[in-house]
DOMIPA-209762 format. One record per residue (C-alpha): residue in three letters; x, y, z. Coordinates in pm, whole numbers, plus 50000, padded with zeros to 5 digits. Each point is the difference from the previous one (the first is absolute). Example, Ala and Ser with C-alpha at 12.3 -4.5 7.8 and 13.67 -1.06 7.14 Angstrom:
2
ALA512304955050780
SER501375034449934
***
This chain:
703
UNK855065563674268
UNK501354963950102
UNK499485007750345
UNK496405009949952
UNK499254964849812
UNK501564981450301
UNK497955021450252
UNK496824992749808
UNK500764961749958
UNK500574999350387
UNK496705016550053
UNK498064975649764
UNK501554969250172
UNK499245010250342
UNK496645019349972
UNK498504989549669
UNK498875025349719
UNK497735024550207
UNK502514997150302
UNK502835005449762
UNK498505030749852
UNK499445015850332
UNK503254991050168
UNK501885010649702
UNK498205034650010
UNK500615003650369
UNK503754992949969
UNK500405020949694
UNK498315029650155
UNK502044996650322
UNK502265030250098
UNK502595001549724
UNK497954983949736
UNK499015015849654
UNK496415010150061
UNK500555031749794
UNK501634980049703
UNK497464971449994
UNK496565012750105
UNK498165015949722
UNK496845022150034
UNK496764980849913
UNK498385024549750
UNK497114977249882
UNK496435014450003
UNK498344994850334
UNK497554976449855
UNK502854974649893
UNK501445000150326
UNK496494993750182
UNK498944973049762
UNK503404982350028
UNK499284996950371
UNK496454986649979
UNK500114961250079
UNK497574972549919
UNK501284979850303
UNK499285032050226
UNK496484999349874
UNK499664964650043
UNK500975002550355
UNK497695030350060
UNK496964979649874
UNK500934970550200
UNK500125020550317
UNK496825023249933
UNK497824972449887
UNK500944973050268
UNK496925007450210
UNK496665016149931
UNK500025037650075
UNK496385014549940
UNK499465036250078
UNK499375005950349
UNK502144971550123
UNK503014998450201
UNK502104982749728
UNK499425029949759
UNK500945023650251
UNK503224980250067
UNK500835000849621
UNK499315037750005
UNK502695002650266
UNK502414980049783
UNK499345022349706
UNK500645031050212
UNK503274986750155
UNK501204991649634
UNK499285033449866
UNK501725016850315
UNK503074978149946
UNK500075011349618
UNK500355037250118
UNK496245010849926
UNK498125021950209
UNK497444973450111
UNK497025000050212
UNK496504986650080
UNK497015014549867
UNK496964989350208
UNK496245001549938
UNK496984983450196
UNK498024982849719
UNK496524979450002
UNK501034964549911
UNK497504972149936
UNK500894964050148
UNK498394968149985
UNK497824981850256
UNK498694964850055
UNK496475010149942
UNK499844999849616
UNK498584969149837
UNK497984986349697
UNK496974979750084
UNK497724977349781
UNK498234966250026
UNK499315011750346
UNK503614999850126
UNK502945022250006
UNK502054985449699
UNK502925023949995
UNK501695021150275
UNK503425015249957
UNK502374985350242
UNK503675008050104
UNK501124965049873
UNK502755009649782
UNK502265009550284
UNK499565016950346
UNK501385033749885
UNK498185000949664
UNK497095022849967
UNK496924980949909
UNK498425003849660
UNK497785033949970
UNK499465029549805
UNK500915032450194
UNK497245026250029
UNK497324977049870
UNK496665013150141
UNK499034980650319
UNK496824982149997
UNK497704968049927
UNK498314996449659
UNK497974970049871
UNK499094992949639
UNK500504978449693
UNK503585001549821
UNK500805010449651
UNK503214994549822
UNK501415034049877
UNK503204988249842
UNK502545028150071
UNK497495025650129
UNK500655023949727
UNK497555024949859
UNK499824979749690
UNK499454968250194
UNK496925014350193
UNK498555016349688
UNK500424964249817
UNK497954985650284
UNK497325027749972
UNK499804992949611
UNK499444963850092
UNK497275012250231
UNK501494987550298
UNK498735019050322
UNK502805013550199
UNK498285020450280
UNK499854981850329
UNK502634974149891
UNK503504990550131
UNK502694999549725
UNK502354971949961
UNK503025017649832
UNK503464989849912
UNK503125020850064
UNK501765016849698
UNK499595025549725
UNK499035027650235
UNK500475013550358
UNK497964979150259
UNK498685029750149
UNK498435011449645
UNK498644965149963
UNK498095007450335
UNK499015034449884
UNK498764990249663
UNK497724971950161
UNK498495022650258
UNK499075024949723
UNK498124972049839
UNK498044992250316
UNK502024971150121
UNK500174994050374
UNK503444983050063
UNK502874984749826
UNK502074965950039
UNK503465004749830
UNK502274970749891
UNK503024993049788
UNK499094978549706
UNK502514970249891
UNK499595011149637
UNK501535033750081
UNK502574991150246
UNK499894965150128
UNK500134964549896
UNK498365003449650
UNK503175020949911
UNK502684975550146
UNK501514983750308
UNK498975019050305
UNK502295010350299
UNK502154985150150
UNK500584978349681
UNK499535029449767
UNK499215038649976
UNK496204995049998
UNK497495008050277
UNK498554967950189
UNK496354998050043
UNK500455008150370
UNK501625034649898
UNK497745031350114
UNK500925035849877
UNK499755025050280
UNK499425038649915
UNK497945030650085
UNK496985006649800
UNK500075039850059
UNK499525022449691
UNK501035030550207
UNK503794999850087
UNK501765012150319
UNK498494997450354
UNK496235003249932
UNK499475011250341
UNK501905032749929
UNK498945004149629
UNK502005028149842
UNK501975009950311
UNK502944982850177
UNK499604973950281
UNK501505014950302
UNK500024980750335
UNK497235016650203
UNK498565017949705
UNK496294995549880
UNK499094965749829
UNK496754995249866
UNK497644970450115
UNK496604986649964
UNK497695013849750
UNK502545027249880
UNK502574973149908
UNK497494975049838
UNK499235027749754
UNK503464994449834
UNK500754964050093
UNK499134968849784
UNK496274992349988
UNK499584961749995
UNK501574971150205
UNK502864983749807
UNK502034968350080
UNK502794980749827
UNK500224962550030
UNK501944971849856
UNK499124981349674
UNK499194967850182
UNK497415018650178
UNK498355020149711
UNK499074967349799
UNK497254988250235
UNK498565034149978
UNK500084998849640
UNK498294966650008
UNK497005018150152
UNK499235014349668
UNK498014973749830
UNK498575016749691
UNK501754999149654
UNK497815028949865
UNK501385023449893
UNK502974985449860
UNK503305012550144
UNK501705026449753
UNK503154988749835
UNK503205005050204
UNK498364997550317
UNK500994964950095
UNK498174968050082
UNK497605017150236
UNK496205003449996
UNK498805037050043
UNK497014994950226
UNK498295014250209
UNK500064970150251
UNK496934987150125
UNK501364997850354
UNK501045031850202
UNK503255003850134
UNK500685020550329
UNK503115020649999
UNK501035016350309
UNK503175022750012
UNK501425014750316
UNK503425019850024
UNK501265021650284
UNK500875034349909
UNK502715013950227
UNK502365030550022
UNK503634988649967
UNK503525014949952
UNK501105005249648
UNK503765005949986
UNK501715011649675
UNK503725000749993
UNK501685028949819
UNK503655004849891
UNK501395031249866
UNK503065009649783
UNK500065037049996
UNK500535016549649
UNK502945022749965
UNK499125026049735
UNK496214996950034
UNK499034985350356
UNK496485012949966
UNK499254977349707
UNK499094963750104
UNK500004969949797
UNK497884973550187
UNK500704962349992
UNK497674976550163
UNK498854964950068
UNK497694985550271
UNK501234977150280
UNK497024982950142
UNK498624969349840
UNK496864977650052
UNK502194969150089
UNK503694994249893
UNK499685022249690
UNK503324988249837
UNK498935014349684
UNK497585026350104
UNK501475021750142
UNK503244983750109
UNK501584997549658
UNK499515037549953
UNK501025009850347
UNK502964978849973
UNK501255014249677
UNK499475036550120
UNK501894991750303
UNK502834986649787
UNK499875031549783
UNK500215022850324
UNK503044981250135
UNK501695005249657
UNK499195037350060
UNK500954999850342
UNK503564987949905
UNK500365032049788
UNK498605022150279
UNK502874987650221
UNK502295011149741
UNK498725036150025
UNK497734997249695
UNK496665020249987
UNK497415000849723
UNK498925032749837
UNK496534994750158
UNK498924984750322
UNK499124962649975
UNK497234988350234
UNK499794962550064
UNK496664987450145
UNK499034963650153
UNK496315005150017
UNK497924982950236
UNK496344986649976
UNK499785000849641
UNK498084965949968
UNK496925010350215
UNK499635031049754
UNK503055018049926
UNK500175017850329
UNK503525009250107
UNK500835018049667
UNK496615015849977
UNK500205016050351
UNK503575011449937
UNK498865016249676
UNK497085017050178
UNK502255010450292
UNK502715015249789
UNK497755012349703
UNK500985036549997
UNK503724992449988
UNK499544971749755
UNK497975022849765
UNK502855023349983
UNK503104980550015
UNK499394961949884
UNK501554993349671
UNK498954964549935
UNK498864968350189
UNK501434963849916
UNK498194969350119
UNK501164964550018
UNK497174979250153
UNK501434967149886
UNK503164994549792
UNK499374967149865
UNK496884979650014
UNK500844984949666
UNK503115003549769
UNK498394996349669
UNK499215038849923
UNK500705035850119
UNK496955020350112
UNK500265038050028
UNK497175023050109
UNK500575036850016
UNK498875035149923
UNK501115006049632
UNK502755024950077
UNK502104972450138
UNK499934980249667
UNK503295014649848
UNK501824995950344
UNK498964963050019
UNK501004992349650
UNK503535016850052
UNK500594979050347
UNK498814969549838
UNK502595005249705
UNK502895004050266
UNK498804969550192
UNK501274963849918
UNK497374973849938
UNK499544971950258
UNK499134975249698
UNK501634991949662
UNK500135005949727
UNK498795034850104
UNK503055022750082
UNK498145029050160
UNK496765004550204
UNK498695018549727
UNK500464971349764
UNK498444976850266
UNK497115022450072
UNK498865004749621
UNK501214961649916
UNK497944983750269
UNK496945015149863
UNK500454983949669
UNK501314968350161
UNK496894993950233
UNK497275021149871
UNK500955001249622
UNK499845037249982
UNK502405020149811
UNK499915035550179
UNK502075026949826
UNK500955011350349
UNK499814980050329
UNK496515004550162
UNK499535021950299
UNK496554995750157
UNK497925027150162
UNK500275000450386
UNK497094991450212
UNK499434996150373
UNK501714966950095
UNK502855011350222
UNK501545028050206
UNK500215024049700
UNK496305006850047
UNK499985029350196
UNK502885016049862
UNK498605001249647
UNK496215000950073
UNK499955024750280
UNK503045019949924
UNK501004997649645
UNK503624986450051
UNK501314981049704
UNK500224963950072
UNK501364965649872
UNK499874965550115
UNK501804970149834
UNK500524963250068
UNK500894967249803
UNK496794980949940
UNK498564967149881
UNK498664997449650
UNK496464990050118
UNK499185026950289
UNK500495000750363
UNK502264973150154
UNK497934970750116
UNK500634999550367
UNK499365038050029
UNK498765010150351
UNK499874963150126
UNK501904980550256
UNK502254983649710
UNK501665034149898
UNK503184989250192
UNK503875002849956
UNK499824963249864
UNK497465008349757
UNK501895029549874
UNK503414983249989
UNK498774967249849
UNK497285010049745
UNK500845038149963
UNK503295018249958
UNK502194971250099
UNK503225017849989
UNK498575032950083
UNK501545014349687
UNK496895018349895
UNK499825017050340
UNK503605013049956
UNK499315013449648
UNK496855016650090
UNK501965015150298
UNK502585013149743
UNK497205014749785
UNK498155015450308
UNK503335014750125
UNK500735016449660
UNK496515014949984
UNK500195014750353
UNK503425013949928
UNK498975016049679
UNK497125018250185
UNK502205009550292
UNK503155009449798
UNK499405014149658
UNK500155036849988
UNK496815000449788
UNK497244976750114
UNK499734970849758
UNK496155003249996
UNK498515004949671
UNK497035022649922
UNK500084987849649
UNK499454965150105
UNK497325012450198
UNK498285020749743
UNK500144973849729
UNK498444974550235
UNK497075025550106
UNK499485005849628
UNK499744962249919
UNK497794992350298
UNK497715029649880
UNK499644983449657
UNK499424966450174
UNK497325014350224
UNK498135016049697
UNK500334966849787
UNK498584980050287
UNK497005024350080
UNK499475015449653
UNK496324991149988
UNK499315006750357
UNK501575034849956
UNK497735007749704
UNK496974985650148
UNK500465020550316
UNK500785030349811
UNK503515006050174
UNK502485026649916
UNK503204981350036
UNK502025012749686
UNK501355028050218
UNK502114975650164
UNK501174986849675
UNK501415033549900
UNK501605005450363
UNK501784966349985
UNK501505008449667
UNK501095036350148
UNK501474978150299
UNK502024980649775
UNK501485030549814
UNK500615018550347
UNK501904969850119
UNK502005000749679
UNK501215036150056
UNK500784992150351
UNK502164969849884
UNK501935023549759
UNK500395025550272
UNK501604971850232
UNK502264988649726
UNK501515033850009
UNK501264992350343
UNK501594966349918
UNK503265007050176
UNK498295019850271
UNK501975007050318
UNK499005016150322
UNK500845035049829
UNK496564997449874
UNK498414994950347
UNK496635018349967
UNK499644991249627
UNK500464963550089
UNK497645002250307
UNK497275014849775
UNK500234971749750
UNK500194973850264
UNK496915015450183
UNK498094997949657
UNK500964962549988
UNK499444990750351
UNK496705017350035
UNK498394985849669
UNK497794975350166
UNK499245024650270
UNK498195020149748
UNK497484972749943
UNK498794999150364
UNK496455011350058
UNK499685006950363
UNK496294988650042
UNK500844965349836
UNK498134980549753
UNK496334995650030
UNK499104977950286
UNK503874992850053
UNK501325030850188
UNK503284983450093
UNK500804993249636
UNK500735036149859
UNK502284993349683
UNK497875010149694
UNK501914981049762
UNK501284968050184
UNK498004979350268
UNK499054966950083
UNK497094985849807
UNK496655004350207
UNK499274961349912
UNK503364987250078
UNK502505021450227
UNK502994978349891
UNK499685013849648
UNK500855034949877
UNK497455019749796
UNK500505031349793
UNK497755030850040
UNK498174980950287
UNK497455027150073
UNK498965003849635
UNK500094961149952
UNK497874992650331
UNK497345024449895
UNK499864989349646
UNK499224966050116
UNK497365012050239
UNK498455019649694
UNK499665033150218
UNK500435027949755
UNK500095029650248
UNK502614984450218
UNK501904986649701
UNK500175033449829
UNK501075015750330
UNK502964974250024
UNK500885008749637
UNK500175037650084
UNK502194994150312
UNK502344979249790
UNK500095027949739
UNK500815027550264
UNK502874977650141
UNK501544993949648
UNK499895038349926
UNK501965004250332
UNK502514972949934
UNK500805013849651
UNK500735035650152
UNK501854984750297
UNK502654980649771
UNK500605029249769
UNK503655007850021
UNK499325037249914
UNK497965004250304
UNK502934994350248
UNK498305016450292
UNK497354969549996
***
């Protein structure tokens, strides 16, 4: 024993702590050493081994590297970063490869402008840096329009309806619209449906700038020179190959065929400094500006504004990177984990914070793979391309491998941005994830005291910042804001998306030139601790889905949520349902039957608590019922007017594609007041609920 202490002391003096440990192990394990006596097997759960390896410093280094330069879709830097991801995943022992498509991208030109007082007053310039893409809205309609301007607040349906109630004429007008609250493409669509002919977007200091505090670089808030880029497509994926994959050399729609599904009005984003003179063109103070709209006059202006938008649509390489860890017992069942790689500019938060965290998780998994570990089910990591121009890489992958994914995909986990803020935790998922998320959160440490676990942080932050005491941590409905869109809405794969966030909404430098490593490391997650703990949480979630003998997806949580959403739908539309004479109470009965059927399935599952592979076929049958639950709600023709959105229970709102909505087909048609179409949607949902109840019945093992 004394000789060992002398050896360790010598190592410490000559090599330092880390070197001492390594040198001591090398000497101890030399021929004639005591390896068998001293080495003990590590019998800890695989999740504990993985989270121990996830390092905030590695995540920091990843972010610094991947956000060092702008890397938009279609550019060389983005492809180079893809090659680096591929290299890493191969070095981790994954089966890694490129997955290529040819997609239609929308790029800015120097021809766009805003003209009034007889002169061009604004023209997007590449004056923020030679390799920074100029401000523009991808897939805006090309064209020149002229008309008075009207201030429309956030461009929501309720904002436009308020203007109509004030007898403001919207037809033939150009909208002055501030960013925020809803998807920018929905703002343009809402305005078009009210007869408006163009839109000028800007970030308001009251929402994200100087009225909130010090602006960057002295503080976290957006300077008046900041401009948010972003696409304005309501249809996701490559719109030139709508509903089929975009192969190189394949058919791509153009001209009038493409125009049918593309955005309908010209849209341009400009800095706040340049919007103020346009607001000043509005002289009238009648009608008065509604409360909460800021200190702007509504209009219309007496002077016309000329808006000219020109973008260049071009086919370009879209390269996803795929890394696969093959499963051992069930290699034909896939757990998908994805994050996009491309950014409008540097994208330190969106998407690099998410990508860097997923890369670190995959490295930790790779360390176990090198030791011979295999998960029960196959894990597929994906670095998606071209998300920012309209969720293309993941969408084309989903359409390309739709048949295999329908039959084999267990779930999809998305991490678009890991930490745009550190105040709160945001979870969006299909309801069958809820119990799994609670379990993983209870096993993950909190990055902030006094909370001990992520679960405590999650529910405590809601009380701390929103003054809401939830009985359980809130999980939002999932919409269409990121790469989970095709997996849920076209195929019916259960999905989850999570991130730390601010307590006031989207982080202020979102999609601007200021979303940099310096911003994130100075005003965001300074020590990258939140990234590390979100990585721990994500790793536990992935491993539960990949390793548990019985899938940790809850049909009971799903049924209870559907029941509650049905009650909400009826409460919200009670008068309209009675007025239109709709028969909707059959759905009420069936949702209760769904709850009871899910409870029976839960009891059946609990009889297999200590299940082993001796119960192979029985386990497979149970897992299929759980895995395919969301698939049961897919209606192949799609929702009315939205054929790419096929899920009858969950889909993005038709007036804000960022937000999730429940019973979207019924809700949309109720809003329109069309009795025949609404009753048809009720009938379709009724038949699907009947099928779901049968499919999860444990007595019908052949289903």
